[in-house]
C-alpha positions in Angstrom: 37.8 -176.6 69.3 38.7 -176.4 66.0 37.2 -179.0 63.4 38.8 -177.8 60.5 42.3 -175.8 60.8 44.7 -175.8 57.8 48.0 -173.7 57.2 49.1 -173.4 53.7 51.7 -170.7 52.9 50.6 -168.1 55.3 46.8 -168.9 55.6 45.1 -170.2 58.4 41.2 -170.9 58.5 38.6 -172.8 60.3 35.2 -173.1 58.4 32.3 -175.5 58.5 30.4 -176.1 55.2 26.9 -175.1 55.1 25.5 -178.5 54.2 26.7 -182.2 53.5 29.1 -181.7 50.5 28.8 -177.9 50.1 31.5 -175.3 50.9 30.7 -172.1 52.6 30.2 -169.2 50.3 33.8 -167.9 50.4 35.5 -171.4 49.5 35.0 -173.3 46.5 34.8 -177.1 46.0 38.1 -178.7 44.3 39.3 -182.1 43.7 42.7 -182.6 45.5 44.6 -183.7 42.6 43.6 -180.4 40.9 44.9 -178.6 44.1 48.2 -180.6 43.9 48.8 -179.7 40.3 47.6 -176.2 40.3 47.9 -174.2 43.6 49.9 -176.1 46.1 53.5 -175.2 46.5 55.8 -177.7 44.7 57.7 -178.9 48.1 54.2 -179.3 49.9 53.5 -182.5 51.3 50.2 -183.7 49.4 49.5 -186.0 52.4 48.1 -183.0 54.4 45.3 -182.8 51.9 44.4 -186.6 51.8 44.5 -186.3 55.7 41.9 -183.4 55.8 39.9 -185.3 53.4 38.0 -187.2 56.1 34.9 -188.5 54.0 37.5 -189.7 51.4 35.3 -188.0 48.6 39.0 -186.6 47.3 37.6 -183.2 47.3 38.2 -180.2 49.6 36.7 -176.8 50.2 39.6 -174.1 49.2 39.8 -170.2 49.6 42.4 -168.3 48.1 43.9 -165.7 49.9 45.1 -162.6 47.9 48.7 -161.9 48.2 48.2 -158.1 48.7 51.9 -157.2 48.3 53.4 -160.0 50.2 56.5 -161.9 49.2 55.7 -163.6 45.8 56.6 -167.1 47.6 53.2 -166.8 49.2 51.4 -166.4 46.1 48.7 -168.1 46.2 48.2 -168.5 49.5 45.0 -170.7 50.6 43.3 -172.5 53.2 41.4 -175.9 53.0 38.9 -177.9 54.9 37.0 -181.1 54.1 33.8 -180.5 52.0 31.8 -182.5 54.6 31.7 -182.3 58.3 
């Protein structure tokens, strides 16, 4: 059972935050609008971010995945999960 599964560009992740409202150490908390305006691909449907925001706090836990030589269309690749499970 995956409680948090998200695919963006080429990344896949399932991660549970440590405590209510906190992200796991490898993730950073980010406002959804910031994600949309800074790291999301222009053609990515933003509804996926809002669907994952299960607690309606407008924040997600984000992890940037290093490109490491992949094609530039996957830069930046990232995964996301709700900040409160």
